[in-house]
Steps between C-alpha positions, in 0.01 A plus 500: 500500500186513287434858612851603391451341157169684454663831594783436254262418216288807579807724500620363165156543341474854632838590353408349164188717481704815551767399246241493218473879496833537320397252233174685439689828458738338254209359300338844479834642386525245220142569398564875497813451290296301247236773476769765454662294223168464317431874526851581376466269199159647419637855528786421263272322254236773500726798565477655156125459477440649844723794412301562180173492694627752753629725223162491328314583822732777611 
């Protein structure tokens, strides 16, 4: 009986380790979305200035 309980606990722990991969991917997705939002806000805020700089260089 004890051997069966150990096998059950081992199987559950093994499954839990593999289920974390989806959570990690979701966290990276949220992080990437935040970076994209910051870049978009910066591009909108600095858009005119960046355009002027490119016009002056070219």
